Rosetta silent file (secondary structure, phi, psi, omega in degrees, C-alpha in Angstrom):
SEQUENCE: MKAIRVRDRAAGAGGLVYEEAPYPHAAENDVIVRVHAAGFTPGELEWPGTWTDRAGRDRTPSVPGHEVSGVVAELGYGTTGLTVGQRVFGLTDWTRDGTLAEYVAVEARNLAPLPASVSHLEGAALPISGLTAWQGLFDHGRLVAGQSVLVHGAAGGVGSIAVQLARGAGARVVATGRARDRATALELGADVFVDLDGEPNGARGGDAGGQLADAGPVDLVLDVIGGEVLERSARLVRPGGTLVTIAAPTTVRPEDGRSVFFIVEPDRHRLADLARRVQDGRLRPLVGTVYPLADAPTAFTARRHTPGKPLIQVADAPAAG
SCORE:     score description
SCORE:     0.000 S_00000001
   1 L     0.000  163.981  174.435   40.175  234.397  127.799 S_00000001
   2 E   -91.343  144.482 -179.610   42.781  233.182  125.320 S_00000001
   3 E  -157.602  163.548  168.786   46.452  233.923  125.983 S_00000001
   4 E   -97.307  127.183 -179.451   49.995  232.817  125.296 S_00000001
   5 E  -132.191  156.417  177.589   51.587  231.402  128.458 S_00000001
   6 E  -127.645  144.779  178.307   54.919  229.888  129.484 S_00000001
   7 L  -125.220  -29.025 -169.985   55.732  227.466  132.293 S_00000001
   8 L  -114.910  107.861 -178.045   59.178  226.025  131.507 S_00000001
   9 H   -63.953  -36.369 -178.062   62.113  228.421  131.426 S_00000001
  10 H   -68.052  -21.644 -176.808   64.448  225.810  129.957 S_00000001
  11 H   -80.424  -14.182  179.803   62.121  225.270  127.004 S_00000001
  12 H    59.216 -142.025 -179.427   62.504  228.831  125.723 S_00000001
  13 H   -63.539  -23.043  177.037   60.163  229.737  122.873 S_00000001
  14 H   -65.832  -15.370  179.545   59.305  226.055  122.573 S_00000001
  15 H   -93.207    0.919  178.389   57.427  226.366  125.854 S_00000001
  16 L   -72.760  130.643 -176.521   54.996  229.012  124.617 S_00000001
  17 E  -131.343  134.450  174.656   51.428  227.678  124.632 S_00000001
  18 E   -90.510  116.739 -172.183   48.186  229.182  123.300 S_00000001
  19 E  -158.060  176.146  174.096   45.532  228.322  125.870 S_00000001
  20 E   -73.437  142.129  178.979   42.749  229.483  128.152 S_00000001
  21 L  -140.670  156.434  179.603   43.883  231.772  130.987 S_00000001
  22 L   -65.740  145.302  172.907   42.093  233.548  133.857 S_00000001
  23 L   -62.739  136.892 -174.875   40.676  237.001  133.225 S_00000001
  24 L   -70.125  155.233  177.205   43.049  239.538  134.875 S_00000001
  25 L   -97.094  133.421  177.191   42.284  241.273  138.145 S_00000001
  26 L   -88.951  106.599  176.249   42.289  245.077  138.232 S_00000001
  27 L   -77.294  178.033  178.644   44.227  246.188  141.294 S_00000001
  28 L   -58.219  133.261 -179.847   44.082  249.695  142.693 S_00000001
  29 L    69.243   13.318  174.464   44.991  252.281  140.032 S_00000001
  30 E   -92.742  163.683  162.414   44.887  249.599  137.314 S_00000001
  31 E  -128.814  152.032  168.451   42.846  249.409  134.169 S_00000001
  32 E   -96.384  125.637  179.479   41.869  246.299  132.226 S_00000001
  33 E  -107.866  128.352  168.283   42.646  246.763  128.546 S_00000001
  34 E   -77.127  115.200 -170.628   41.001  244.734  125.814 S_00000001
  35 E   -78.574  126.702  172.801   44.075  244.079  123.693 S_00000001
  36 E   -99.698  -40.192  176.993   43.852  244.885  120.007 S_00000001
  37 E  -146.103  149.449 -176.215   47.551  244.631  119.198 S_00000001
  38 E  -137.915  150.126  174.103   50.597  243.663  121.238 S_00000001
  39 E  -114.753  158.078 -178.582   54.351  243.894  120.980 S_00000001
  40 L  -146.041  166.779  174.524   56.973  241.558  122.364 S_00000001
  41 L  -124.431  120.304 -176.826   60.749  241.155  122.650 S_00000001
  42 H   -52.232  -36.605 -176.978   62.130  237.696  121.763 S_00000001
  43 H   -74.375   -5.808 -176.237   64.725  237.928  124.528 S_00000001
  44 H   -67.428  -16.500  176.295   62.141  238.495  127.267 S_00000001
  45 H   -69.642  -10.062  175.543   61.907  234.751  127.851 S_00000001
  46 H  -101.163   -4.302 -178.198   65.324  235.110  129.470 S_00000001
  47 L   -77.671  138.865  178.178   64.330  238.029  131.701 S_00000001
  48 H   -55.735  -39.068 -176.464   63.912  237.278  135.437 S_00000001
  49 H   -64.737  -18.235  176.356   60.618  239.186  135.518 S_00000001
  50 H   -69.051  -24.741 -171.680   59.059  236.727  133.095 S_00000001
  51 L  -113.719  -22.015 -177.781   59.357  234.022  135.719 S_00000001
  52 E  -132.870  156.004  176.108   59.223  235.711  139.122 S_00000001
  53 L   -85.977 -171.881 -175.573   57.360  238.600  140.717 S_00000001
  54 L   -64.799  -23.162  179.446   58.927  241.586  142.470 S_00000001
  55 L   -91.149    3.271  179.029   59.466  239.495  145.612 S_00000001
  56 L    84.599    8.613 -179.317   61.292  236.798  143.670 S_00000001
  57 L   -85.941  143.409  178.084   58.442  234.287  143.889 S_00000001
  58 E   -58.328  133.054 -179.695   57.654  232.002  140.973 S_00000001
  59 L  -124.421   17.083  178.028   54.731  233.394  138.989 S_00000001
  60 L   -76.326  152.294    1.469   54.364  230.820  136.237 S_00000001
  61 L   -73.773  135.447 -175.856   52.400  230.160  134.152 S_00000001
  62 E  -116.510  156.148  179.410   53.048  233.712  132.964 S_00000001
  63 L  -102.919  119.367  178.261   51.925  235.724  129.952 S_00000001
  64 L   -80.146 -177.397 -179.234   54.754  237.431  128.005 S_00000001
  65 L    93.626  133.107 -177.147   54.594  240.657  125.998 S_00000001
  66 L  -134.525   10.677  176.166   54.903  244.189  127.387 S_00000001
  67 E  -121.181  134.950 -175.032   53.536  246.527  124.711 S_00000001
  68 E  -138.785  145.715  166.592   49.830  247.050  124.276 S_00000001
  69 E  -137.760  128.950 -176.756   47.365  249.001  122.200 S_00000001
  70 E  -174.268 -152.039 -175.485   43.689  248.547  122.863 S_00000001
  71 E  -128.498  135.968  178.580   40.557  249.844  124.568 S_00000001
  72 E   -64.217  122.506 -179.057   39.902  250.339  128.281 S_00000001
  73 E  -103.315  -24.435 -173.890   37.434  247.650  129.386 S_00000001
  74 E  -161.895  144.412  177.893   37.402  248.183  133.151 S_00000001
  75 E  -107.773  133.861  172.949   38.747  250.600  135.776 S_00000001
  76 L   -77.156  169.572 -179.728   40.316  249.481  139.032 S_00000001
  77 L   -60.267  132.499  175.459   39.563  251.167  142.337 S_00000001
  78 L    81.987   -0.798 -177.315   40.930  254.701  142.520 S_00000001
  79 L   -74.476  130.017  177.913   41.876  254.881  138.842 S_00000001
  80 L  -129.986  162.910  174.589   41.585  258.344  137.337 S_00000001
  81 L    91.197  -11.080  177.776   42.464  259.987  134.046 S_00000001
  82 L  -132.763  158.767 -178.669   41.098  257.237  131.788 S_00000001
  83 L  -131.172  153.418  175.832   37.583  256.112  130.879 S_00000001
  84 L   -60.757  133.831 -178.023   35.957  252.866  129.816 S_00000001
  85 L    92.715   -7.060 -177.906   35.963  252.643  126.025 S_00000001
  86 L   -77.414  140.525  175.185   38.982  254.915  125.589 S_00000001
  87 E   -79.144  128.670 -176.316   41.696  253.951  123.095 S_00000001
  88 E  -140.661  163.919  172.267   45.052  253.638  124.878 S_00000001
  89 E  -150.353  159.881  179.517   48.559  252.286  124.401 S_00000001
  90 E   169.171 -166.721 -173.291   51.551  251.793  126.624 S_00000001
  91 E  -116.208  126.530 -177.803   54.135  249.712  128.401 S_00000001
  92 L   -92.593  168.134 -177.696   53.193  247.064  130.971 S_00000001
  93 L   -66.204  142.797 -178.854   55.014  245.976  134.118 S_00000001
  94 L   -69.697  -25.405 -171.338   57.948  243.580  133.647 S_00000001
  95 L  -110.945   19.848  174.734   56.901  241.335  136.540 S_00000001
  96 L  -125.779  164.959  177.604   53.174  240.927  135.820 S_00000001
  97 L   -56.034  140.780 -170.536   51.273  239.038  133.151 S_00000001
  98 L  -101.078 -150.787 -162.197   51.726  240.763  129.819 S_00000001
  99 L  -101.476   -3.018  178.560   49.956  241.604  126.620 S_00000001
 100 L   -82.977   63.385 -175.791   49.883  238.384  124.583 S_00000001
 101 E  -159.100  166.424  179.776   46.323  237.855  125.754 S_00000001
 102 L   -73.488  -26.095  177.332   42.835  239.106  125.021 S_00000001
 103 E  -139.538  149.671  178.198   42.880  241.237  128.182 S_00000001
 104 E  -144.650  143.330  174.043   45.663  242.649  130.358 S_00000001
 105 E   -91.935  129.321 -175.867   45.812  244.577  133.649 S_00000001
 106 E  -136.862  140.932  171.965   48.012  247.671  133.422 S_00000001
 107 E   -62.678  130.380 -176.350   48.826  250.510  135.788 S_00000001
 108 H   -58.268  -32.139 -177.086   46.964  253.532  134.448 S_00000001
 109 H   -67.089  -15.273 -178.941   50.061  255.716  134.810 S_00000001
 110 H   -97.960    7.940  179.965   51.800  253.605  132.144 S_00000001
 111 E  -115.901  148.740  175.918   49.138  254.191  129.491 S_00000001
 112 E  -128.576  153.702  176.874   48.576  257.156  127.195 S_00000001
 113 E   -63.153  141.636  177.216   45.606  258.032  124.972 S_00000001
 114 L  -104.636  116.808 -179.463   45.881  256.737  121.407 S_00000001
 115 L   -57.932  150.397 -175.972   44.653  259.261  118.808 S_00000001
 116 L   -61.895  -27.720 -177.567   41.865  258.034  116.544 S_00000001
 117 L   -83.990   -4.750  179.833   44.043  258.434  113.447 S_00000001
 118 L  -101.611  124.556 -176.679   46.770  256.133  114.831 S_00000001
 119 L   -71.644  160.996  177.470   46.122  252.429  114.295 S_00000001
 120 H   -65.868  -32.321  176.272   46.394  249.889  117.071 S_00000001
 121 H   -65.122  -42.510  175.855   49.268  248.217  115.237 S_00000001
 122 H   -64.286  -39.304  178.208   51.149  251.526  115.185 S_00000001
 123 H   -61.828  -40.575  179.887   50.287  252.002  118.857 S_00000001
 124 H   -72.244  -22.115  179.469   51.705  248.604  119.754 S_00000001
 125 H   -80.424  -11.281 -171.377   54.890  249.354  117.795 S_00000001
 126 L   -90.280  -40.285 -165.120   55.620  252.496  119.818 S_00000001
 127 H   -57.680  -62.009 -178.369   56.054  251.830  123.554 S_00000001
 128 H   -70.924  -47.570 -176.936   59.369  249.982  123.910 S_00000001
 129 H   -64.210  -46.336 -177.425   60.858  251.078  120.591 S_00000001
 130 H   -67.652  -46.220  179.811   59.794  254.710  120.866 S_00000001
 131 H   -67.266  -38.013  177.841   60.733  255.172  124.512 S_00000001
 132 H   -63.297  -45.432 -179.945   64.046  253.332  124.043 S_00000001
 133 H   -61.797  -46.059 -178.567   64.947  255.475  121.055 S_00000001
 134 H   -64.923  -50.287 -177.198   64.047  258.720  122.840 S_00000001
 135 H   -63.955  -37.694  179.074   65.733  257.861  126.128 S_00000001
 136 H   -67.560  -42.188 -177.497   68.840  256.556  124.367 S_00000001
 137 H   -74.419  -47.729 -166.449   69.238  259.582  122.107 S_00000001
 138 H  -108.141  -43.315 -179.685   68.237  262.434  124.369 S_00000001
 139 H   -72.446  -45.807 -178.607   68.039  261.408  128.046 S_00000001
 140 H   -96.516  -38.441 -177.180   71.244  259.350  128.046 S_00000001
 141 L   -84.920  -18.051  176.715   72.944  260.415  124.817 S_00000001
 142 L    56.615   36.414 -178.214   72.231  264.159  125.230 S_00000001
 143 L   -68.257  136.878  177.326   71.968  264.565  121.468 S_00000001
 144 L  -132.981  165.152  179.686   71.480  268.135  120.200 S_00000001
 145 L   -56.354  139.948  178.433   71.134  269.769  116.808 S_00000001
 146 L    92.694  -13.659  177.042   74.315  269.835  114.765 S_00000001
 147 L   -86.271  175.326  178.878   75.772  266.680  116.302 S_00000001
 148 E  -122.578  146.537 -177.779   76.171  263.303  114.602 S_00000001
 149 E  -137.603  138.912  173.094   74.819  259.932  115.692 S_00000001
 150 E  -102.290  120.105 -178.444   75.459  256.355  114.566 S_00000001
 151 E  -110.860  114.588  176.025   72.294  254.233  114.869 S_00000001
 152 L   -81.433  151.151  179.036   72.702  250.464  114.699 S_00000001
 153 L    62.243   47.710 -168.443   69.828  248.331  113.451 S_00000001
 154 L   -68.502  -15.489  178.087   68.297  251.286  111.627 S_00000001
 155 L  -102.273    1.811  178.075   65.455  249.306  110.050 S_00000001
 156 L   -84.687 -174.960 -176.537   64.415  247.572  113.281 S_00000001
 157 H   -60.857  -53.700 -179.718   61.868  248.711  115.830 S_00000001
 158 H   -71.086  -49.660 -174.229   64.179  250.911  117.927 S_00000001
 159 H   -60.764  -41.031 -177.524   66.558  251.935  115.166 S_00000001
 160 H   -64.576  -37.247  176.680   63.893  253.058  112.707 S_00000001
 161 H   -73.370  -39.035  179.400   62.363  255.404  115.267 S_00000001
 162 H   -60.904  -41.940  178.261   65.789  256.615  116.423 S_00000001
 163 H   -57.456  -46.246 -177.657   66.741  257.577  112.871 S_00000001
 164 H   -67.805  -42.586 -179.574   63.607  259.674  112.518 S_00000001
 165 H   -65.976  -41.423 -179.796   63.886  261.329  115.923 S_00000001
 166 H   -65.672  -43.394  178.396   67.554  262.166  115.451 S_00000001
 167 H   -63.417  -40.244  178.132   66.958  263.606  112.000 S_00000001
 168 H   -64.846  -25.079  179.056   64.031  265.618  113.340 S_00000001
 169 L   -86.159   -0.569  177.684   66.300  267.033  116.051 S_00000001
 170 L    88.753   21.067  178.992   68.742  268.327  113.447 S_00000001
 171 L   -95.097  157.322  170.792   71.444  265.672  113.830 S_00000001
 172 E   -86.394  130.971 -171.228   73.465  263.979  111.092 S_00000001
 173 E  -116.831  123.015  169.868   72.531  260.297  111.066 S_00000001
 174 E  -104.681  123.781 -175.987   74.727  257.358  110.127 S_00000001
 175 E  -112.659  146.468  174.593   72.651  254.175  109.973 S_00000001
 176 E  -123.912  160.688  177.916   73.725  250.530  109.936 S_00000001
 177 E   169.969 -167.757  174.336   71.947  247.329  109.014 S_00000001
 178 L   -79.467  161.812 -177.600   71.804  244.524  106.496 S_00000001
 179 H   -55.023  -37.461 -177.539   72.071  245.291  102.792 S_00000001
 180 H   -68.039  -13.808 -176.914   68.319  244.850  102.374 S_00000001
 181 H   -90.446   -4.871 -171.728   67.724  247.647  104.923 S_00000001
 182 H   -58.149  -51.186 -176.261   69.547  250.364  102.986 S_00000001
 183 H   -61.581  -40.692  179.988   66.542  251.838  101.154 S_00000001
 184 H   -63.072  -47.947 -178.496   64.445  251.869  104.323 S_00000001
 185 H   -61.462  -42.161  179.826   67.108  253.607  106.412 S_00000001
 186 H   -69.398  -37.098  178.033   67.719  256.294  103.806 S_00000001
 187 H   -63.855  -34.285 -179.669   63.984  256.836  103.326 S_00000001
 188 H   -74.341  -14.420  176.216   63.605  257.374  107.090 S_00000001
 189 L   124.330    3.879  177.902   66.194  260.145  106.967 S_00000001
 190 L   -64.823  141.730  176.669   69.641  258.608  107.406 S_00000001
 191 L   -83.761  -33.290 -177.655   72.424  260.571  105.711 S_00000001
 192 E  -138.184  142.842  175.444   74.744  257.582  105.350 S_00000001
 193 E  -121.107  132.654  177.168   74.111  253.828  105.405 S_00000001
 194 E  -113.193  122.186 -179.474   76.711  251.210  106.398 S_00000001
 195 E   -84.510  108.492  179.658   76.033  247.628  105.310 S_00000001
 196 H   -69.585  -21.465  172.705   77.114  245.319  108.118 S_00000001
 197 H   -66.384  -24.577 -179.000   76.870  242.393  105.692 S_00000001
 198 H   -88.495    4.261  176.900   79.673  244.080  103.782 S_00000001
 199 L   -68.552  159.656  179.490   81.986  244.070  106.797 S_00000001
 200 L   -53.864  -31.658  178.943   85.129  241.902  106.647 S_00000001
 201 L   -94.745    5.948 -177.648   83.359  239.323  108.837 S_00000001
 202 L   -89.261 -170.689 -173.894   80.095  239.641  106.900 S_00000001
 203 L   -88.819  -21.413 -173.477   78.657  237.704  104.036 S_00000001
 204 L  -136.037  149.172  166.281   79.313  240.132  101.209 S_00000001
 205 L   -78.201  137.117 -164.676   81.863  242.664  100.086 S_00000001
 206 L  -112.444  149.590  168.473   79.873  245.862  100.004 S_00000001
 207 L  -124.495   23.416 -170.783   79.077  248.776   97.814 S_00000001
 208 L  -100.366   26.528  171.437   76.203  249.796  100.058 S_00000001
 209 L   124.597    4.958  174.218   77.656  252.832  101.740 S_00000001
 210 L   111.039  171.488 -178.451   80.997  252.034  103.312 S_00000001
 211 L   -95.890  158.236 -177.751   82.550  250.074  106.143 S_00000001
 212 H   -60.571  -37.530 -178.826   81.860  250.537  109.853 S_00000001
 213 H   -62.645  -21.761 -179.376   85.432  251.677  110.504 S_00000001
 214 H   -95.145    3.377 -172.712   84.841  254.597  108.144 S_00000001
 215 L   -81.179  -19.421 -177.509   81.571  255.680  109.788 S_00000001
 216 L   -95.492 -176.139   -2.603   83.121  257.901  112.470 S_00000001
 217 L   -80.849  149.796  177.068   83.868  260.059  114.142 S_00000001
 218 E  -129.463  161.437  179.251   80.414  260.686  115.626 S_00000001
 219 E   -79.841  -27.015 -173.023   79.226  262.352  118.796 S_00000001
 220 E  -147.724  139.142  168.445   76.945  259.495  119.810 S_00000001
 221 E  -116.537  129.587  172.862   76.476  255.796  119.093 S_00000001
 222 E  -109.731  110.520 -172.009   73.116  254.162  119.834 S_00000001
 223 E  -108.271  134.992  174.748   73.712  250.405  119.944 S_00000001
 224 L  -124.025    7.379 -171.485   71.132  247.610  119.952 S_00000001
 225 L  -105.985  -47.274 -177.962   73.453  244.784  118.870 S_00000001
 226 L    80.039 -166.526  176.075   76.215  244.385  121.461 S_00000001
 227 H    61.533 -142.491 -177.008   79.210  242.083  121.141 S_00000001
 228 H   -62.741  -36.653  179.485   81.960  242.896  118.688 S_00000001
 229 H   -61.159  -41.811  177.920   79.887  245.601  116.983 S_00000001
 230 H   -62.866  -46.133 -178.034   79.549  247.432  120.291 S_00000001
 231 H   -62.609  -42.714  179.803   83.272  247.177  121.036 S_00000001
 232 H   -69.197  -30.643 -178.133   84.238  248.462  117.607 S_00000001
 233 H   -66.755  -29.800 -179.887   81.688  251.257  117.813 S_00000001
 234 H   -59.958  -30.959 -178.929   83.392  252.795  120.844 S_00000001
 235 L   -76.209  -10.278 -179.521   86.336  253.659  118.612 S_00000001
 236 L   -90.840   -8.589 -178.117   84.035  255.617  116.298 S_00000001
 237 E   -86.448  128.299  179.907   83.033  258.103  119.000 S_00000001
 238 E   -66.686  155.316 -178.582   84.976  261.338  118.976 S_00000001
 239 E   -51.580  131.691 -179.201   86.731  262.311  122.227 S_00000001
 240 E    88.909   -2.146 -178.223   84.213  263.371  124.823 S_00000001
 241 E   -84.894 -168.849 -170.794   81.329  261.625  123.069 S_00000001
 242 E  -133.722  137.433  172.398   78.891  258.989  124.278 S_00000001
 243 E  -112.425  119.638 -179.509   78.260  255.317  123.620 S_00000001
 244 E  -117.306  131.119 -179.898   74.741  254.184  124.580 S_00000001
 245 E  -136.562  147.871  171.722   73.686  250.539  124.462 S_00000001
 246 L  -111.107    1.663 -173.444   70.647  248.491  125.394 S_00000001
 247 L   -75.609  -48.092 -176.597   72.338  245.159  124.585 S_00000001
 248 L  -173.534  155.644  172.907   74.321  244.529  127.772 S_00000001
 249 L   -55.777  143.791 -174.817   76.510  246.316  130.342 S_00000001
 250 L  -133.953  151.468  176.364   79.826  247.178  128.764 S_00000001
 251 L  -101.587   -9.839  179.563   83.357  248.012  129.858 S_00000001
 252 L   -76.306  145.839 -176.269   84.327  249.733  126.601 S_00000001
 253 L  -145.982  137.124  175.487   84.384  253.498  126.714 S_00000001
 254 L   -64.092  155.412  178.487   85.038  256.241  124.159 S_00000001
 255 L   -58.700  123.918 -179.706   88.137  258.352  124.692 S_00000001
 256 L    55.336   22.118 -176.058   87.379  260.945  127.388 S_00000001
 257 L  -121.201 -161.849 -176.020   83.715  260.025  126.974 S_00000001
 258 E  -121.640  148.614  168.885   80.858  258.072  128.535 S_00000001
 259 E  -120.413  132.469 -176.980   79.382  254.598  128.132 S_00000001
 260 E  -130.464  125.141  167.651   75.786  254.075  129.185 S_00000001
 261 E  -109.271  133.178 -178.673   73.787  250.866  129.432 S_00000001
 262 L  -144.340  158.834  173.231   70.126  251.358  130.237 S_00000001
 263 L  -113.553  131.914 -174.668   66.771  249.600  130.413 S_00000001
 264 L   -57.897  144.562  179.842   63.805  251.495  129.063 S_00000001
 265 L  -119.129  146.279  176.751   61.472  253.081  131.602 S_00000001
 266 L   -60.731  147.458  179.129   57.742  253.850  131.302 S_00000001
 267 L  -158.603   94.626 -175.743   56.949  257.479  130.538 S_00000001
 268 H   -58.807  -43.543 -177.465   53.314  258.395  129.936 S_00000001
 269 H   -66.353  -37.533  178.283   54.026  261.967  128.859 S_00000001
 270 H   -69.778  -37.753  175.717   56.654  260.874  126.347 S_00000001
 271 H   -58.481  -44.080  179.283   54.295  258.233  124.952 S_00000001
 272 H   -62.128  -39.380  177.625   51.709  260.943  124.383 S_00000001
 273 H   -64.502  -42.946  178.636   54.310  263.075  122.624 S_00000001
 274 H   -62.465  -40.372  178.973   55.322  260.175  120.364 S_00000001
 275 H   -63.448  -38.587  177.054   51.671  259.549  119.495 S_00000001
 276 H   -64.488  -36.600  177.931   51.240  263.208  118.530 S_00000001
 277 H   -65.329  -38.784  176.028   54.260  262.928  116.265 S_00000001
 278 H   -66.385  -44.053 -179.799   52.697  259.942  114.538 S_00000001
 279 H   -59.815  -39.039 -177.965   49.387  261.770  114.274 S_00000001
 280 H   -83.752   -4.780 -179.271   51.092  264.805  112.722 S_00000001
 281 L    83.765   11.223  179.178   53.118  262.743  110.276 S_00000001
 282 L   -88.269   -9.857 -177.753   56.459  263.557  111.899 S_00000001
 283 L  -145.096  138.508 -179.577   57.073  259.949  112.952 S_00000001
 284 L  -129.720  103.774  175.000   56.261  256.660  111.271 S_00000001
 285 L   -65.710  137.265  178.780   56.456  253.451  113.299 S_00000001
 286 L   -91.883  111.425  176.963   57.498  250.575  111.068 S_00000001
 287 E   -86.914  119.116  179.303   55.073  247.699  111.456 S_00000001
 288 E   -86.338 -143.716  179.315   56.784  244.460  110.513 S_00000001
 289 E   -66.044  135.419 -179.779   55.208  241.041  110.143 S_00000001
 290 E  -109.595  127.367 -178.466   51.852  240.766  111.931 S_00000001
 291 E  -114.540  145.432  169.603   50.871  237.440  113.511 S_00000001
 292 E   -69.659  159.738 -176.571   47.548  236.331  115.022 S_00000001
 293 H   -55.023  -40.915 -177.606   47.664  235.607  118.735 S_00000001
 294 H   -63.350  -23.893 -178.733   47.610  231.851  118.208 S_00000001
 295 H   -97.475   11.075  179.952   50.787  232.124  116.090 S_00000001
 296 H   -56.435  -37.494  176.938   52.763  234.166  118.641 S_00000001
 297 H   -58.083  -36.148  176.472   55.100  231.210  119.387 S_00000001
 298 H   -65.675  -38.238 -178.693   56.156  231.279  115.734 S_00000001
 299 H   -62.095  -33.175 -178.410   56.765  235.029  115.945 S_00000001
 300 H   -66.711  -27.605 -175.375   59.297  234.556  118.766 S_00000001
 301 H  -110.600   -4.302 -176.976   61.530  232.367  116.614 S_00000001
 302 L   -69.580  141.772  173.255   60.931  233.782  113.125 S_00000001
 303 L   -80.874  138.625 -176.871   63.842  235.395  111.332 S_00000001
 304 L   -73.955  124.960  176.508   63.132  238.972  110.323 S_00000001
 305 L  -115.669  -11.439  179.818   62.650  239.416  106.592 S_00000001
 306 L  -124.651  150.563  176.777   60.868  242.770  106.581 S_00000001
 307 L   -63.278  158.889  173.721   61.813  246.093  108.190 S_00000001
 308 L    99.518 -173.071 -174.642   60.081  247.147  111.373 S_00000001
 309 E  -100.774  123.891  174.464   58.778  245.552  114.519 S_00000001
 310 E   -67.152  141.528 -174.586   56.908  242.225  114.406 S_00000001
 311 E  -134.670  164.308  178.002   53.558  242.483  116.183 S_00000001
 312 E  -113.532  123.109  174.984   50.680  240.342  117.398 S_00000001
 313 E   -88.823  119.307 -176.182   47.131  241.127  116.249 S_00000001
 314 L  -102.655  -52.542  178.266   44.810  240.103  119.057 S_00000001
 315 L  -116.016  137.983  176.923   41.414  241.668  118.308 S_00000001
 316 L   -75.584  128.487  178.552   40.224  242.614  114.835 S_00000001
 317 L  -159.084  145.957  174.573   39.465  246.312  114.680 S_00000001
 318 L   -66.608  161.148 -174.273   39.658  249.117  112.117 S_00000001
 319 L   -57.552  -32.108 -176.141   42.530  251.584  112.446 S_00000001
 320 L   -90.489    8.483  174.424   40.334  254.267  114.029 S_00000001
 321 L   100.958    0.000    0.000   39.011  251.982  116.786 S_00000001
């Protein structure tokens, strides 16, 4: 099969190669998925799991990518709950070959059925972004109706879903992003938009909705940026509130409140719930630039010019499968 593989950690995205790779083996309770669309995270080339297995042994050449939408091609021994030919999507293991390939082996428990009305590109946009947004807002952030939340990167993969989920839960949403993201964030349901380009350290003086310092107080901050933005955001949380970040562990803490750093976890039942929300029109994953599999190395280094999550189209298929 064709796949994107990496061998040289020091080479970064420059070490990504489109080449022939062995067909994956279906272990017990695995399924083999014929990949139709895949998602990736540019920073995953720095993750330990990209280079070593669970025992710490070198596993290169390895296939990156951890979000998949496709069709079940084969069942491993003992696998139940899925059938050959079924449309599925989900999150793959961090320490096994990933989804930037024509086929991938995935634990069945990490896959959920993909409704016929949800495209494979939408399915591939959901696993990391959707689960991160949900877990950050509700599992870690404990957001409830009537509270307020500041969502950074509101037009990106995680942020765009977080804005919609928070608004659907009855929260007031303050969104941040670049000036070009304002219309998208407001369309998704944000009440207020803050242009980070208009910040004192940004490129422009802004009229796009106010400065970050004026965005609080809020009950919850969901951060995907880190650094100075994360540190400043802690001061926007009202006493007793929560700062949640996926960027990096942090020592900053809101007054009398909590700071949480977390890594997204697979959740089959939540994936199914997110898919139903897309099916019902209550949630809209933002599909960004779509690249063919052979151009995946370019996708890792491309600067984002459109809202949403960049994706890899692996197999040509109509939206309904």
